[in-house]
C-alpha positions as CSV (number, residue, x, y, z in Angstrom):
1,A,14.1,-17.5,25.7
2,A,10.9,-19.6,25.3
3,S,7.9,-18.8,27.2
4,G,8.2,-16.8,30.0
5,T,10.4,-13.5,31.0
6,T,13.9,-13.2,30.6
7,T,15.1,-10.0,32.0
8,V,19.1,-9.1,31.7
9,D,20.7,-7.0,34.2
10,M,24.6,-8.0,33.6
11,N,27.0,-8.1,30.8
12,V,26.5,-11.2,29.1
13,E,28.4,-13.1,26.1
14,I,26.9,-16.2,24.1
15,D,27.4,-17.8,21.0
16,R,23.6,-17.3,19.8
17,L,20.0,-15.8,21.5
18,N,17.3,-17.9,20.3
19,I,13.8,-15.8,21.3
20,A,11.0,-18.5,20.2
21,G,7.5,-18.9,21.5
22,A,4.8,-16.6,21.5
23,G,4.7,-16.3,25.5
24,A,8.5,-15.2,25.4
25,D,9.2,-11.9,26.7
26,F,13.1,-11.0,26.5
27,H,14.5,-7.7,28.3
28,L,17.9,-6.2,28.2
29,Q,17.8,-3.6,30.6
30,S,19.3,0.0,30.3
31,G,23.2,0.1,31.0
32,Y,23.9,-3.2,30.1
33,F,25.4,-5.1,27.0
34,F,24.4,-8.5,25.4
35,S,26.8,-9.7,22.7
36,T,25.9,-12.9,20.9
37,L,29.0,-14.0,18.8
38,I,27.2,-15.8,15.8
39,A,23.4,-14.2,15.6
40,T,20.4,-13.6,17.1
41,D,17.1,-15.4,16.2
42,H,14.0,-14.0,17.1
43,S,10.8,-16.0,15.7
44,A,8.1,-15.1,18.3
45,G,7.6,-13.6,21.3
46,R,8.7,-9.9,22.3
47,A,12.3,-8.8,22.6
48,R,12.7,-5.2,24.7
49,I,15.9,-3.7,24.0
50,D,17.0,-0.8,26.3
51,G,20.6,-1.6,26.6
52,V,23.1,-2.7,23.8
53,L,22.4,-5.8,22.0
54,M,25.4,-6.9,19.9
55,A,24.9,-9.3,17.0
56,R,26.7,-10.4,14.0
57,E,22.9,-11.0,12.2
58,Y,19.5,-10.3,14.1
59,M,16.9,-11.9,12.1
60,N,13.2,-11.3,13.2
61,T,11.0,-14.0,11.4
62,G,7.8,-13.4,13.7
63,G,8.5,-11.6,17.0
64,V,8.2,-7.8,18.0
65,T,11.5,-5.9,18.8
66,Y,10.9,-2.7,20.7
67,G,12.9,-0.7,23.1
68,S,15.1,2.6,23.7
69,G,18.5,1.3,23.5
70,L,21.0,-0.1,20.4
71,I,21.0,-2.8,18.3
72,S,24.6,-3.1,17.0
73,T,24.5,-5.7,13.8
74,Q,25.7,-6.0,10.5
75,T,22.0,-6.3,9.6
76,Y,18.8,-6.4,11.4
77,W,16.3,-8.6,9.0
78,N,12.4,-7.8,9.6
79,V,11.5,-10.9,7.4
80,A,8.1,-11.1,8.8
81,G,8.3,-9.3,12.4
82,M,7.3,-6.0,13.9
83,V,9.9,-3.0,14.9
84,T,8.6,0.0,17.1
85,G,10.8,2.4,19.1
86,G,10.3,2.6,22.8
87,D,8.5,1.0,25.3
88,L,4.9,-0.7,23.7
89,N,2.4,2.5,23.5
90,A,4.9,4.9,24.6
91,I,7.2,7.2,22.5
92,G,10.7,6.2,22.1
93,T,13.6,5.7,19.8
94,L,15.1,2.2,19.0
95,G,18.6,2.7,17.3
96,I,20.2,0.2,14.7
97,S,24.0,0.5,14.2
98,G,24.3,-1.6,11.1
99,D,22.0,-2.2,8.1
100,Y,18.1,-2.3,8.0
101,V,16.3,-4.8,5.6
102,Q,12.4,-4.7,5.9
103,T,10.9,-7.4,3.5
104,A,7.2,-7.8,2.2
105,A,5.9,-9.7,5.5
106,G,7.8,-7.0,7.5
107,M,6.3,-4.1,9.9
108,A,7.6,-0.8,11.3
109,L,4.9,0.7,13.7
110,F,5.6,4.0,15.5
111,D,3.5,5.2,18.2
112,W,2.0,8.8,17.8
113,D,0.7,11.1,20.3
114,G,-0.3,14.1,17.9
115,E,3.2,16.2,18.7
116,L,5.4,13.2,19.0
117,S,6.5,9.9,17.5
118,D,8.5,6.7,17.7
119,T,11.7,6.8,15.9
120,L,13.9,4.4,14.4
121,L,17.6,5.7,14.1
122,I,19.5,3.4,11.7
123,N,23.4,4.2,11.5
124,G,23.7,2.4,8.1
125,D,21.4,1.6,4.7
126,A,17.6,0.8,4.8
127,S,16.2,-1.4,2.4
128,L,12.5,-1.3,2.7
129,G,9.3,-3.2,1.7
130,G,6.2,-4.4,3.8
131,L,4.2,-2.0,5.8
132,A,4.4,1.1,7.8
133,G,1.9,2.4,10.1
134,I,0.6,4.2,13.5
135,N,-0.5,3.5,17.0
136,P,-2.3,6.5,17.9
137,L,-2.0,6.8,21.7
138,A,-4.8,7.4,24.0
139,G,-6.4,10.6,23.3
140,Y,-4.9,11.4,19.8
141,I,-7.3,11.2,16.8
142,P,-5.5,10.6,13.5
143,T,-5.8,14.6,11.9
144,F,-5.3,15.5,8.2
145,G,-2.0,17.1,7.8
146,D,0.0,15.5,11.1
147,R,3.3,14.7,10.0
148,Q,6.6,13.1,11.8
149,T,9.7,11.7,11.1
150,V,9.8,8.1,12.2
151,I,12.9,6.9,10.5
152,T,16.5,8.4,9.7
153,H,19.3,6.5,7.8
154,S,23.1,7.5,7.7
155,G,23.6,5.2,4.5
156,E,21.7,4.7,1.4
157,R,17.8,3.6,1.1
158,V,16.7,0.9,-1.2
159,G,13.3,0.3,-2.3
160,E,10.0,1.7,-0.4
161,F,7.3,0.6,2.0
162,D,4.9,-1.5,-0.2
163,G,2.0,-0.2,1.8
164,T,0.6,1.5,5.1
165,V,-2.0,0.3,7.6
166,E,-5.2,1.8,7.1
167,L,-6.5,4.8,9.0
168,P,-10.3,5.5,9.8
169,G,-12.6,6.9,7.1
170,V,-10.9,8.8,4.2
171,L,-7.8,9.3,6.0
172,Y,-4.5,7.4,4.9
173,L,-0.6,7.5,5.5
174,A,1.7,8.7,3.0
175,P,5.4,7.9,3.4
176,I,7.8,11.0,2.4
177,Y,11.2,9.7,1.3
178,G,13.5,12.4,1.6
179,A,17.6,12.6,2.0
180,G,18.3,10.6,5.0
181,S,14.9,10.3,6.7
182,I,11.5,9.0,6.1
183,D,8.2,10.9,7.3
184,L,4.6,9.6,7.5
185,E,2.1,12.2,6.8
186,I,-1.6,12.0,7.0
187,R,-3.7,12.9,3.8
188,A,-7.2,12.4,3.0
189,Q,-8.9,11.2,-0.3
190,S,-11.8,12.5,-2.0
191,F,-15.3,11.0,-0.1
192,S,-16.0,9.7,-4.0
193,A,-13.0,7.9,-4.2
194,A,-13.3,6.3,-0.6
195,A,-17.0,5.4,-1.7
196,D,-15.4,4.1,-5.2
197,L,-17.6,6.2,-7.2
198,E,-15.1,7.4,-9.8
């Protein structure tokens, strides 16, 4: 898939899927299976997965993966891309059946509306680095104490996020690592620390 929109509304089996080009827009619709026997390479553009995408490996080196479907793979590599659940700017859950590896240049971004958030549901291990962030939806103002579960994983967790996307003023995101889940909580630093007076 190069520039332009590719919509899949049938079951497909191919050797390899390449999603490249800033204008590429790949959409696997709900109810359909797309199988790549070798790998899926995603270097740019967007991939909306609302059906089931099966790949031996999914390598995201610069694209945006989102949707409410399932990616079934040995390993989803978020090397320098972005992953988010559901549609863009809407709450949803994206499933990954396999291990999830996010390196230093990768990002996991979650839509928030004050009561709900996107979720990344991992049926496997989670190896973390890079950034985590939230995208406040229309009408929601990030508020001290708000907390959401954004990732669940059935296997082990290795590592932690290297950082989080900045919030306005003294607010900041704090990842909370539990047994099989990761929450993000909005906390606040002191005004003197924010002003670098301490």
